[in-house]
N, C-alpha and C positions, 0 to 999 in steps of 0.2 A: 538459605533455599535445600539445609543441609547438603549429605553428601554427596548429592545429584549435581548441586551447583559447584562441590568443591571438583569435581572431573572436570565440568565444562568449561570453569578458570584453570586448573591447571592445561588442559589442552590449545585453551585458546591466547595461556601464557608461551608456548611452544610456537605456537604457528606467531605471534607478535613479536616473539627473541628473533624470528626467522625475518621479519619485516621491519626489523627497528624499532619497536614498540617498546611501551614501560613494562615496570615489574611488576610483580603480582599485585602488590601492595594498592596499586591503584585501580585493580578489576574488583574490587570489593562489592558486593549485591549492596544495594542501595534502596532497593523495592520496599513500596509500604507496606506490602504484604507478605507470608511467607507458608506458599504454597506445602502440600508434603505430597512429595513427586519417588517413584519407585524408579532404579536405575537402570532397572536391565530391559522392559519389555514396553513394548508401544502397547498405548490403549486399545485394548480389543473393541473400542467403542468410536463411535463418530467415521472418519476417513482410516484410523489406525496411523494416522500421522504425529501425533502428538505422546509423550511422555504419559507412561501410567500413573495415577494415582496410588498414593501408599495409604488408601483410605482404610480404616478400622472397620469390623464390624457393622452393619445399621442394624438400627433397636427391631426387635421383634414387630413382624411383620411388617417392614419396609424394607425398599431398597436404596442403595447410594444412585446419587449423580455425580455429573463432572462439578455442579456448582458447590465449593467450598465457600467456606465462610470468611468475609473479609475483616482484615487485623493492622486497622491501621495505625501505624506508627506513630505519628506526629497529628493525633486526633483528640477531641474531649467530648466523650462519651454522653449524651444528654438524654439516653435510657430510653426505655421502650418505647416505639414508633407508635401513634395514636392508633387505637384500633380502628377507627372510622377513616382512617385515609386511604381514599381509592388510588387502585394501584392496578396497572395492568403488564398482565405475566404471560410468559410467551415459552410454553412447551414446547424443545427441540426432540422431534423422535429420530429414531435410528434407520439408518439406511439399510437394505439386506445387500446381499453377494457384495461386501465391496471389493473383495479382493478379484472378481470377476469384473469389478467396475474400473477397478485401477487397470488391470490386464486392457479393459476395452479403449482408454485414453491411452497405454503404451502399442498398441498395436495400431492407433490412429482411428477409430473405429468413430464415427460419427452419428449420433442418437438423435432424436428427436425427444423434446421434454414429457410427452406422453411415452414414448417408450422408454423412458427413465424413469418414469412413474411405475408405469405396467410391471418394469422387470427389476426393477431394485429400490422403490419408494417402499415406504409404510404402509403397510394396506389398508385398506377399506376398515378392515375389523380393530384393525390396531387403533384405527385412528376415532373410531367408535368406543372404543373403549375408556381415549382419552377424554374425549368431548364429555362423552358421560360421567366420568367421574369429576370433572372440571364441575360442569353443571349439577353434580351433584352434594358440590361442595359450596354451594351456593354463587356461583359466579354467573356473571351474564355477560351478553356479546361476544361468545364463541365463537371464533372462526378462523377457519384453517385453509391454510396457505394452496395454490393449487395443486403446488407438489408434494403435498402430504408434507411435509417436514415440520413446518411449524404451526401450533396449534396457539392461538390469544383468545384471552379471557381476563375480563375487567373482574375485581371484588374489593373487599376493604381489604384491610391491613391483617388483620382477626381471619377473614377465610383464607390468607395465603399462609400465613404461621399454619392454621389445623392441618389446610390442604397439604401444606409439602415440609410437616414435623419441622418447623424451623423457628428460629425469633425474630425481630426485624427490631432495629436500634437507630433511633437518630444521632448524629454528629457534628461537630463543628470542627472545620478543616477549614485551616487557611483563608477565614474570614467566611465561608460560606457553609450552610447548612445541607446536610445531604442524610440518606438511610442506606444502609446496608444489611445483611441477613449477619447475624455472628455465630449461628451455629451452619452447618450443611443443610443443604436440602435432599428431602429423601421424597420418594412416590412410594406407594401401595406394593406389598410384592406383586401381584399382577400386572403392573408394569414396569419392571424392573426388566430392563434388555429392551423399552421399548422406547421411553421418555428416558434421556438419558441425559437431560440438563434443562432447568427452569433459569429461566431470564424474565429481568424487571424486578428483582429482589433488591438491586442498588439504583439508585439515578447518579453515579459519578460519573462524570464524562470522563471516561478515559481516554477518549481521542480526542487532541485538540488541533484546534487551528490557529498558529501563532501569527500575532500581527504581519506583516510582512513592512519592512521599512520604504517611507517615501521621504526619502529625505532631498529630493530634486524634482524641477520641472523642465519639461523640454519641449522644446518646439517640434513637432513632427506633425509635418504636413504629406498630403494625399497623394501618393502618387501619382503621375497620369496617365497610367495602366497598369494591368495587373503582373505585366511582363517586371520580372526581377530590376531594379536600379542597376546601372553600370558597377557600379562600388555601395558599400553598405554604405548610409545614411552617418552612421557611428564613426568620426576619424579614430588616426590612431593618436590619438593625443588625448584620451577618455579624463586625464587629472581635468581637463578645463571645463569639463561640464558634468562628466558621467559616472565618474568615479561614486557609488554607494555603499552602505551597509557599514558605510566610517561616519564620524562625529562631524566630520568634516573632510571636501574634498583634501585627497592627499597627493603630495609631488611624488609625479615617477620621469623616468628617464628621458633626455629632451629627445624630441621626434626622429634626429640623427641614429638613436639607438633601435629604431622600429623599422630602417628598411627592408626586412623580409617580411615583418608584421606586427601582430600586438595584439591583445585584450579589448574588444570591445563591446558595446551591446548589441544589441538584433533584433532586428523584425522577422516577422515569420518569413519574407524570403530571401532574409541574410541566413538564415539555417540553412533554406534550400540549396545556398551556396556552397555554405559551410561544411554543412553534411552530404553535401554532392545529389541532392537530391533534384537532379533536372530534366533527369530523362522518364524517369520511374513515374508514369500517370495518378492523379492526382485520387483519390478514394473515392469518387462519385458515388460509387454502389454502397460503400460500406457503412453501416449506422456506428455512429459512437455514443454512448453511455455517461453519463458525469456523476460521480454518487456525489451529491451535494446535501444542506441540511437548512432548515427554513423556511425563508421567501428569497427565493431567486432573481423577483423581478429586477432590481436594480441590475443583477450583473447582467441576464441579456439583453440590457437596456445598453450598458456601454460594451459590452459583446460586439452589439451593432456596429457603435462608434468604432471599434479595431478593425470591425471587418472592412468597415467602407477607410478609415486611417490607412490601414496597409494592402486598398488595392484587391481585398482578398471577395470570392462570392459569398452571396448571402446566402445560410444553407437553413432550410428548414429545423425549428426547433419546439420540440412538444415537451412539456414537462409533464411528469410522472408522480403525483403524490404518492407518499408512504407514510401511512398512518394519520395523524390527526396533522394539520397544517399547526404554521407556528409563523410568527410574524418577527423572528427571528433574522436579522441581516447581519451579524458577525461575521459570518464568512464568506461574504459577498466579492469583495477584492479576491478570494480564493479561487471562489467558482468562475468570475470571469476570465481569469488566468487558465483554469482547467478548460474551459471552452475554445478561447484563443490560442493557446499552444498548442492545443490539439488537434483542431479543424483547420489551424494553419499552417500546422507541420505538413498535415494530412494532403495538404491544396485545393481538400473539396472534403465533405462527406455528405453520404445520403442524407440522414438524418442526423441529429444530435439530439440525444435524449438527459433531459436534464431529472435526473431521480432526489424528489424534495423531500427529505425523512424528516421527523419531528426534533429530534434533537441530537448528538455527538454520544451519547448514550450506548453500550456494548448492544444491548435489546434494541435499539431503534433502529441500530447500524445493521445488528443480523438482519433485520426484518427487511430494508435498503437494496442489501446484496441479496437476498432470495429472490425479493421482486424483480431482481434484474435478471436471475436466471430463469425464471418461472415464467415473465414475459416472454424470453430469448427472442428481442427484439433490435437488440444490438449485439454486435460477434466482439465490440471491443467496451471493457470498460475502465473508469480511470479513478483512483482513490485516493486523493492528494492530502489524506489526513493520516492520521495513525497514533499511536501512544506506546506506553512499554509494555511488551508481550506478558508480562504477569498476571494483570489485570483481567486478563479476557481467559489466560487460562485459568485463573482464579473462579471467576463466575460461570464459568461451561460455556464461553459464546467462542471460544476458538474452537471447542469441538464439532460445534455448530456449522459456523463459517467455512470451516475445512470442508463439509460434508457439502456444503454449498457451492467453494469452490472447484471441488471434485466434479458435481455434477455439470457447472457451466463448463469445466474443460469438454467432456466427454460430449457436448452438447456444441464443441468449435469453439467457446467464449473465451476468453481473457479478461483477467482484470490486471492492471498496471495499478503499482502502488507506490508512494514515494517511501524513501526507507530513514526519514529522516536528517535535520539539520543541526544535528550537534554533534557530530564525529560518530567516534565508535564507540556513542552513547544511547541512551534514549533518555531526555531530557525528563528532570526531575525539577523544573522550573526555569531553568536557565533558556534566552532566548533563541532564536534561530541563527546561527551563525555563531555561537557561543559554545565550545566544547564542553563537555561532560555529562554526568548523571551514573546515572546507573548500566553497570555495562552486559548490558540486553539491546536484542533488536527490538524495533519496533513493527508492532502488527497494523492492518494486516498483511504488511509486506513479508512477515518473514513465515505465512503459512506455503506448504509448498505448490500448492495451486495457485501463485499469483505470482507474476512477473516482479521483484523488487527492482526499483530502478536509482540506482545512485547518482551522485551531481561531480558534476567536473569543472577544471576552470579552461575555458576555450580561447583558444590563438588562434587567427584567421590571417591571413596574409594582406597585403595593403589592396586587392581588388576582391579580397570576402571570400577565398578561398580557403580550404582546410588547412591549418600552419601546424599544431599539437594539441597537447592538452595533455593537464597534470590532476591528479585525484582533489579534489576541491576539499579543504583540509576539516571542513565543517558537515561536507557527505554522508549518508549514515551506511553501517559495515559493522560486519562480523557474522557473531556466531548465536544461532537462536539455542536458549536455553530447553525450548520446552518443545520443538520442533524436530521431528529427524526428515536425513536427506532424500528428497525424492532421487528416483532411478536415474533422471537426467543429469545428474553432477556426477554419479559415478565417474570416476579416472580423471576428472574436470576439477572438482571441489577439493580441497584437502583433506578437510575433515569429513568428506562422504563416506569415509572408512576412517577408523581407528583401532588402534590396540585394546580398548576396553569393551569392540563388540557392536557397541551403540553407534549411530552417527549424529553430525550438528548439520542443520539447515544453514546455510550457508548466504549471507547477503551481502551486496547486492547481486541482481544475474547481471545487469546490463548497466552501462549510464548514457547519461547526456548531459550538455550543459546544464552547471545548478550555481556555481558562485553568484554570490550576491553582487558582485563587483562585474561579472561578464553576463547578465541578464536581459531579458528580453522586456523592449519599449512597450510599455501597453498603458493604453488609456482606464484611468479607473477614476469615479468619485468628482470627475471635473475635469480632468489635468492628464497631462501626458508623463508618466514617471518609466520608473526601470524598477521589474521585479524577479527574484532571482530565488534560488533553493531547492530541495528537491521537489518538490510544488512545482516548477517547473522541470524539471527533466524527467519524471513519469508522464506528463500528455505531450511530451517532446516524443516520447520513444510509443507512446497510444499513438498518436499520427505516423509516426513512421510505419508501425505495423498496419496500419490502415491501408498504406499504399500495399506492403505484401499482400493483403489479401485483396486488392482489386485486382492485382496480377494474377494472383494465383490462390481463385477463393478455396479450395480445398485445402486449405494450412491448416485452417482446425486453431486448437490450443497453441500458443506462442513458445514457450518454455522449451520444449522437448525441439523445436525446430534451430530455434537458436542454437544450445549445445549442442546439438547437432554438427549443425554449419561449421559451429566453433573448432568441434573435435576432430572434423576429417578435412584443416585448413592449416597449412604448415606455416609457420615463420617467417615471413619476408623482409623484405626491405626498412631497414631502422632509418625513419625519417630524424632529420636531426633538429625539427621544430627552429627555434623553442616553443614548446617545450618536447623534448623529444619522446614520439611513441614508433613501435611494431607495428608492421601490416600483417594482419596476421587472415587472409582471404580478405572479406569484405567487414572486419575488425580492427580499428585503431585501438590495438592492446597499450594501455597508456600506463606505462615505469616510472612516473616522479610523481612523488607529491604522498603525502599521509592525512592520516581521519584521526589521528590521535593513536589509537594502538595497535594501529595497520598501516604499515606500506607500500604504495603501487609496485608490484614486482612483472617481470613478465609469465605470458602466463593468468591464468585466474586469480585476482585477488580480493581482499573484504575491505577494498577502497570503491573500484568498479568493475567489480564483477569479470565479466564478459569484455569490456572495455566499451567503448561507443561504434558507431556503426557508419561506414559507408554507403549511404540508401542504395543508389544507383547498383554497387556493387554487392551489396545484401540482396537486389532484387532478383540480379543473376543468378546467388547461389543457391538460396534456400528453398527447401522443398525437395532438394535433389539428393 
């Protein structure tokens, strides 16, 4: 990643050394693509939050876009893609008056989708330019999204290569055959600054759903009522049946060692007790959206079993199909977890919308995010998937997604996203709970207009009330090498200002229980088991914020509200735990544990962000 990567890594080493991290040799980039990055300024396109590209001059008659060539490190080039292969491309268009739009977020303005489109969206004339060009190049099925940000069209590989002056090749990567562009994508000069990215030039599934380990079955009986049980179902002797994520149940100290509390597993109502969500009303008028892929039918069926088994109200579920339907069910466990954890932590929701996109390619994900924003049906979204941030930066989807999330923020919408389960790295093939990979953040969590949620190991007292937390060793966190820090991190996140002048987006923003060994009891695929990871942390926090919106409907976008509440709160009582934490207003400041390169420290850190929350205390403090 050339000179920029060196700067980011140097800063990361300084931060890590303060946090008890490893040396510089462990931070070498391991990404499969090598973007060209300008180090001194943000991009003038998109939401102006990403590093600018060090682009060479475009060929005569053409203009640059954010879509760079893919260059795989470990792949066999199979030659040019068949000219007849059908492809769907998505051309991302540029917002107007971006600085004013960002200022509207800062001033807590609330705009409708029609107001955003009229004041900041691509104009009708610009959309017509793009659609006319695509039709003239032989594309069919040209469609425009309601907010004018994305124009989709179908054509052959030959159409695509000619229309965007690029080349497309097939590759063999880890036994799979994929295609990608091997040269940049350009647009005619007349579309320069209007069409800023071309998605769909690769079918690499940069975002991934890792299989959740299911190594134990649990007998979980339905409660007698929706009221929490007198104490958690999971005992303080979790080695007997509950510890998962390891090859076999592991011995732990005797019960006498847990006279004050323990790590255990949790049902949704157990989380209410542990995180003090006992007086804040359930989010019965707040809608939540789950970002999913493929066919979610089995996930919804399992979700209904979880509602019944956990004594939760049955909430309306509406599936919103995005793009072509897909029969894929590989992520079924994930979507069940997202639905159960978000609505369960919320206590109730108005409607649970499940957005089902065709695949987890960057192009299909961008369309999904945009549909959630343009629909404006749910104030809260959850995306418990992600991948190394380098891929969306390279193919241009980061630029478009950041525009989408910025628009959502000014409409009062918040996307929550997992930071990953491989520690202070993004996975390069290692499974959940195994640290290592490339020293990069995961996307979309790294987007400034997304709330990134990390993971903790949660301990509760014998009666289930809060005892303490430590940073989960595999919880994602660190510094983005491609995104600038948003204003709300100023003075809180250490790399929100640097001696070299530019800033780095730090993740996570907030954290919740995520350890695979202290996860949630969940019904999936015919039996009750335990699932953890930041895939649990993110929907739990989404459920918490749904409760905040129930009591404070005007709060809007969550990130500035959370950082402001933290910044005006003074450190208070130190709870001895174990593990020890410090009360900072409504936050549990996590001060023990590490995720590889970074350790938990007082204040913001790159393992748990601001920490975790006392829900009822947050409800009393937020928005003031």
